[in-house]
C-alpha positions, 0 to 999 in steps of 0.5 A, a space after each residue: 489290278 496291277 499290270 506290267 508296261 514295257 518301256 518302248 521309246 520316248 520319254 520314260 516319264 510319259 505314258 505314251 512311251 509304254 506298251 501293256 505286257 502280259 509277261 513279268 520283265 526279266 530285266 532288273 538293272 541297267 541304264 534305261 527303264 525296262 518296265 513299270 508295274 502300275 495298278 491299272 487295267 489299261 491295255 491300250 497301245 501305247 499306254 494311257 495310264 497315270 505314271 504320276 505315282 511312279 515318277 519319283 521311282 523312275 527318277 531314282 532308278 535312272 539315278 541309281 541304276 537299280 530297281 525301285 523302290 528299294 528295301 526288304 520285302 518291297 514290291 519293285 515297281 520300276 525295272 531297268 535294263 542295260 544299254 547293250 
């Protein structure tokens, strides 16, 4: 089952920087990672999940400042937020 994990602090490429969330993010674009969608059921805080499949999408999102992956009909796995 897929769950949302909110990026809270630290390195966006480390699982311990994310908290489990019951809500879908409302953020979409920006300069910081907002949330990631993982096929994982871990609800520990901070998350102890495997981010390896998302690392290219996290990097691409930080480079392009748009949700990743891109394409028509593709499920977005990484959302970003502004640094406001």
